N, C-alpha and C positions, 0 to 999 in steps of 0.2 A: 214577579209580584213580591217574592220574599225580600228582594233587595229594596223595593219601594217601601215595604213595611218597616224594614230596618232603618231607612233614612227618615221615615216619619217618626219613629221612636226617638231617633237622634234629635230631630227638630223639637219634639215635645220636651226632651230633657234639657236642651239648650234654652228653650223658652222659659221653662221652669226656673233654671239657674239664673237667667238674666232678670226675670221678674222678682225673684226672691232677693237678689243682690240689690236691685233698685229700691225695694221696700225697706231693706235694712239700712241702706245709705240714707234714705229720707228720714227714717226714724232716728238714726244717729245724728243727723243735722238738727232735727227738732230737739233732741236731748242736749246737743251742744248749745243751742240757743237758750234753752231753759236753764242750763247750768251756769251760763254766763250771767243770766239775770240773778241767780242766787248769789253769785260772787259779788255783783254790783250792790245787791241788797245788803250783804254783810259789810261791805265797805261803808255804806251810808250809815248803818246802825252803829258800827264800831267807831265812827268818827265822833259820835255823841256819847259814847259809853265811857265810863271811868276806866282808868288803866288797870290792867290785871285780868285774870280769867273772868269771863262773863258768860254765865249760863243763859241770861235773858236774851242776848244777841243771837246766840246759836239756836235757841229754842224757836225763834221766829223763822229760821231757815229750814228747820227739819220738816215741817209740813210740805214745803216746796220740794224738798229732796225726796220725800215719800211719793210725790207725784211722778218724779223722774224714775224712781224705783218701780212704779207701776208700769211705766213704759218699757222698762227692761223686762218685767215679768211677761209682758205681752209678746216678747220675742222668743220665749222658751220653745214654742213649737217649731219656729224657724231655725233654731240653733240646736235642736236635740241631737244627741249622739255625735257622730263625726262631722256633722254639718257645721258645728262651731268652728272647727279648725279650718274648714274651707272658706268660711265667711268672716273669720275673725277680723280681717283688715277692714271690712265694711262697717263694723260696729266699734272698732278700736278708738277712733277720734272722739266719738261721743262718750265712750266709757272713760277715757282719760280726762275729759273735761268734767265729767261727773265726779271722779275721784278728786280732782282739784277742788271743786266746790265743797265736797264732803270733808276733805281734810282741812280746808280752811275753817269751816264751822267747828270741827273738832279742835283745831288749834286755838281758836278764840275761846272755847269753853275750857280746855284743859291745859293749854300751852305745851302740848306734846304732839308727837307725830302719830297719826292714826295707824294702828297695827293692820297687817295684811288680813288677819282673820276677821277683824271688825268690818273691813270693806267687803269681804266675801259674805259675811253674815247679812250685810245690808242688801245684798243681791240674792237673797234666799228667802224662802218661806217654809211652811210646815212640810212641804213636799221635797225640800232640798234646794240646792242652788239653781238659779235660773240657767246658768252656764258657768263653766270654770273661769276663774279669774287668773290671768297669767301674771307672773312676776314682772314681765316686761311692761304690761299696761299699768300695773301698780306703781312701778318705779317712775315711769314716764309721767303719770298723773301727779305724783308727789314732786317730781322735778318742776312741773308747772307751778306748783304751790309756791315755790320760792319767789317767783315774780310777784305774786299777790302779797306775800309777806313784805317784799320791798316797798310796795305801795302803802301797805298798812303802817310800816315803820316810819316812813317819811311823813305821812299825814298825821302820825301821832306825835311827832316831835314838838309841835306847837301847843300841845295840851299839857296840863299839869301831870307830871309823872311820865311824860312822853319820852324824855331822854333815857329813862330807865327801860322803857318799852323798846326803843330803838336799839339799845345796847343788847337787850335780851334777844331780840329778833336777829341781830347781827351774829350773835353767838350761835343761835339755832341754825341759821342758814349756813354758816361756816361748817358746822358739824354735819349737816345734810350733804353738803358738797363733798366733804371728806369721805363720808360713808358711801356715797353713791359712786365715787371714783373707781372703786374696785369692781363695779359691775359693768363699766363701760365696754370692756372687750366682749361681753356676752349679750348685751342688749343693744339692738340696733337703734340709732338715733339718740341714744342717751348721751353720747359724747357732745353732740350739738347742743343739747339742752344743758349740759354741764357748763358749756361756754356761756350760755345765757345766764345761768345761775351765778357764774363768776362776775358777770356784769352787774347783776342785781346786788350782789354782795358789795361790790365796789361802790355802787350808788348809796347804799346804806352807810357804809363807812365814810364816804365823802361827806354826806350830810351830818353824821354824828361828829366827825372831826371838825367841821366848820363851826358847829354849835359849841363844842368844847373850847375851841380857840376864842370864840366870842365871849363866852361866859367866864373864861379865865381872867379876863380883863377887870372883872368886878368881884369884890368881896362882899357878896350879898347872901342872905338866907335863901334856901332852895325855892321857897314860894315866890320870892321876888325874881329869882333867876328864871323861873318858869314864865313869869309875865314878860321878862325881857326877851326870852326866846320866842314867845308868841308874837311880840312886836317885830322881832327880827325876821321871822318867817313871813309875816304879813307884808313887810316892806321889801321882801326879796323877789318881787316880780319884775324887777328891772331887767332889760335885755342883758344877757350874758350871765345872769345869776344862776346859781344851782337850781333854784325852784323853777325858774323859767325854762332851763334846759330840761329839767325833769318833766315839766308839763308838755313840752314839745315832743319829748320821747314818748310819753304816754299817748299823745294824740296820734302820732305816726303808728305806734303799735296797735292801737284800736282800729285805725284805718286798714292796716295790713290784715288784721284778723277778720274784718268784715269782707275784704276782697277774697281771702282764703275760704271763708264760709260760703260766699256766693258761688265760688268755683266748685 
């Protein structure tokens, strides 16, 4: 009978482990979906906002981010103590997506990288942190940010002041890539994301270079050059153009993200 009781306790422990893991994975997926919606919202608002730091755009996203923070707060009992390290991989995807959305809102407001302590503070309340924030999740979430900055830079080029925005974003992403490079031996999967960051940087530079070449043909005031760039980008939907290639890349990227999310 003692052996039977022992195996019953093992069964209960395994059932508790599997049930908790499934709950955490489901919550992480819900957080991932909510964070993606925040990112898309920021892109839509930033497209109509003036160039430069914009508190109004970010302020719209912060209530949505607080809803996600409430979802993380609900995980505190599940991740208390050493349980966090056992189930970290279950919540890591949603956490990285949240950091991407939060850091994008922070960048639009301040044009700087959000500090580690600020991210941890957003995952805390009066009783302390909901769970520890690892350096790996922080860096991987920020690495995902560079892809959104690429989208933001390219969509900004056709607006007044957009060429300056693209140049600033290019410099920012290049600095991020250089700074993150030293962590690649210590953070798993960061090397893969660095390769994606390099591709994003190349796309920004490709677009900015094409615009510089086109505008160098004309001796016009900056305002008229902005109008010329807007017409150039609007007419750049022909097959084989950079804009069309970028749109196709974004479509495939979103489809791949949907497939990964469903799996």
